C-alpha angles and dihedrals in degrees: 000000000000116000127180116265093237118053116254135173091228120080092219115013091185092063102031134061119203108232097178145328122231127189110217124186096272105011147025116251117208111195109205137174131201118252105199115112093214141017139212120248105241091218104047102012091233117152117242132183095175108111116211100182145319133245140179125240126185120209134171118246137185115303117256119214091336094312123116111242126212125188119214101204117201101205133174137226117220137201112242106238094201106100092202095055117104091213110079099177127030139173119240113256124229102191095170091051111034137352119240111281092003121139096207135046121262091246092055090047089051091051092050090051092050092049091045093052094043101043109010129205120346097011090052092048092052091050093049092047090052091051092057 
């Protein structure tokens, strides 16, 4: 687990740009967009800058001052430029932020694992509930 030396609301401020913050009734929504100009195809590792489309993905993140935080990630799909690759379209990967298909950030997953190993079942649940 490598975290930045100065606290930030973004899991990876080098890859993500904060578009806006919204306070909902029970959580804070951080709308973020990726900043890289190109992405690697996960199958052939070929660089591509040709954007196919965009989509929105919501994931849970670490709580902030007792408020639940959700990230609304504006990610992109790219065309794979490698003619020999079987994958024609792929979604940019953010390995330091969120795993593919995951519903929570890697840093929140890491925190849950630490709490689970340290406290276990009900005690861990009570701690997480108290944290927001």
